C-alpha positions in Angstrom: 14.4 22.4 -37.4 14.0 19.9 -34.5 12.2 16.6 -35.1 10.1 15.2 -32.3 10.7 11.5 -32.3 8.4 9.5 -30.1 9.6 6.1 -29.1 7.0 3.7 -27.9 8.0 0.7 -25.9 5.6 -2.3 -25.8 5.6 -5.2 -23.3 4.5 -8.7 -23.0 4.0 -8.8 -19.3 0.3 -9.5 -19.3 0.6 -12.2 -21.9 3.4 -13.9 -20.0 1.5 -13.6 -16.7 -1.7 -15.1 -18.1 -0.4 -17.8 -20.5 2.9 -19.0 -18.9 2.2 -18.5 -15.2 -1.6 -18.3 -15.1 -1.4 -15.9 -12.1 -3.4 -13.0 -10.9 -1.7 -9.6 -11.0 -1.0 -9.7 -7.3 0.7 -13.1 -7.5 2.8 -12.0 -10.5 3.7 -8.7 -8.8 4.9 -10.7 -5.8 6.9 -13.0 -8.1 8.6 -9.9 -9.5 9.1 -8.5 -6.0 7.2 -5.3 -6.7 4.1 -3.6 -5.4 0.9 -4.4 -7.2 0.4 -0.7 -8.2 3.9 -0.7 -9.7 3.2 -3.8 -11.7 -0.1 -2.4 -13.1 1.8 0.7 -14.3 4.3 -1.4 -16.1 1.8 -3.8 -17.5 -0.3 -0.9 -18.9 2.8 0.6 -20.5 2.3 3.9 -18.6 5.9 3.6 -17.3 9.0 1.4 -17.6 11.0 -0.2 -14.8 14.5 1.0 -14.4 17.1 -0.7 -16.6 18.4 -2.5 -13.5 14.9 -3.8 -12.7 14.3 -4.8 -16.4 17.2 -7.2 -16.2 16.1 -8.5 -12.9 12.6 -9.2 -14.2 14.0 -11.0 -17.3 16.1 -13.2 -15.0 13.2 -14.0 -12.7 11.1 -14.9 -15.7 13.9 -16.7 -17.5 13.4 -14.6 -20.6 15.5 -12.3 -22.8 14.7 -8.7 -22.3 13.5 -8.4 -25.9 11.0 -11.2 -25.2 9.4 -8.9 -22.7 9.9 -5.4 -24.0 10.4 -4.1 -27.5 10.3 -0.8 -29.5 7.4 -0.2 -31.7 
């Protein structure tokens, strides 16, 4: 019998953007060097950046990866 394990990944992008940077989504997307549409997909949790991009974003924001994304 095969179990279907669903892993949910949550993120703190919106909170970081609004509280630490006080930026509009477009400004924050520019800071992360991505298109606005891409940023919206990540912020909503509909998709994740590549692992390489996750580490780049953490570096840009001066955060640890687990301060931005975590498993629920």
